[in-house]
N, C-alpha and C positions, 0 to 999 in steps of 0.2 A: 452429563456434561459432554457436551460435544467439544471435540477438539478442533479447534480451528487450524486449518493448515495455513501456514505462512506462505504467502505468495512469494514465489521466487523473484528475486529482484533481477531485473534485467541488467546485464552488465553495461556500465556506462561506456559510451563510445569515447575512445581516447582520440582526441584531436592531435593530429600530427603537428608538431611544433615547427612552424615555418621559420626558416632562418631569415633574419631581417635583411632586406635588400641593402646592398652596399650603396651608399650615397656617393655619387661621383663628386669629387671635389672639383670646383671650377679651376680650369687651367689658369696658371699664373700668366698674366699678360706682362710681357716685358715692356718696361717703360722705355720709350724712345728718348734718348738724350737730345736735347736741342743743341744743334751745332752752332757754335758761336761764329759769327761772321768775322772774318779777319779783315781788318781795315787795311786797304792797300795804301802804301805810303804815297804821298803826293809827289808827282814828278817835279823835279826841279828843272825849270826851263833855263836853257842856256841863253844868255843874252846875245842877240844878234848884233853884229857890228853894223850900225845904221848911220848912214850919212844923212844928217838932218836936212840940209839945204835942198839939193836938187830933187830928191826922190820922195819927199814927204807928201803923200797925196791922201787926203781924207783920213782913212783909217791907218795910215802909216805902213802900207804894204810895200816893201822894198822892191820885190820883183815886178810889181805892177808899175811902179815909177820908172824903173829901167826900161821896161817894155814900151811904155808910152813915150819915152824919150827917143827910142829907136824906130818904132813902127806905129802905124795906125791902120784902122779898118778901111777897106776900099769903100769909097762913097759913091761909086758908079758915075763919076763925072766923066765927060768925054776925054779930057786930057789926062786923067789919072789912070795909070796902068798899074794894076796890082801884080804881084809875083806870087807863085805858089811855092810855099816854103814849109818844110817839115818842122815839127816841134823840136827835134834834136838840133836842127840848124839854128832855130830861134834861140835855143838855150846856149849854144856855142857862141853866137854873136853877142848875146847879153853878157856872157862870162868874159868875152874878150873886151867888151866895153868897160866893165867894172868888175874885176876879179875879186876885190875885197868884199864888196856887197853881196856877191853871188857865192861866197864861200860855203855857206850852210844850206844853200838852196839846191834841190835835186831836180832832175828833169821831169819827174812826174808832177811836181808842183806847177810847172809851166803848162802842162796839159790842163790841170785844174783851173789855172788862171785864164787860159784861152776859152775854156768852157764858161767860166764865170763872166767873162767880157762878151760872151755871145758872138764869138768870131766863128763864122761858118767854116766847115772843113769839107774837103772833097776827097774821095778815095781814088787813088791812082795805082798803077801797077807796083810802084815802089813804096806804097804806104799812104797814109793820110797826109794831106797838105792843106795849109791854111792860106786864104787869099789876104795878103797884106801889102801895104805900101811902106817903103822905107822912108823915114823922115830925113830931111837934109840936116845934118848936124853941123852947127857952125862953130 
């Protein structure tokens, strides 16, 4: 009998155990809170002291009524001579004519009025002046 030699078993290769990769957790996204819009309180308008009779023109603009009572635009007629007058002087004359109605009206509103009425202005050394004609008040 022949003796068979057992084949030597090759040692098994031991696989290195790999550590599992760390799974990155997704970063937490901060929720943006919606900002509530704060409602602004409505402005309470002060009632203007309005004289209804002489100054009520179309839209009820008091300063326009007083202005049209005192002045008008130069119409370029030969007999009509306009004067160059500043907005401040116009304001002071309007206030002198009717102080009660002009109580809450400021000078800058007169500038806006003159611009709205398309009254031309010219620049002089001492400021802007408007060409106007004074009405004869009876």
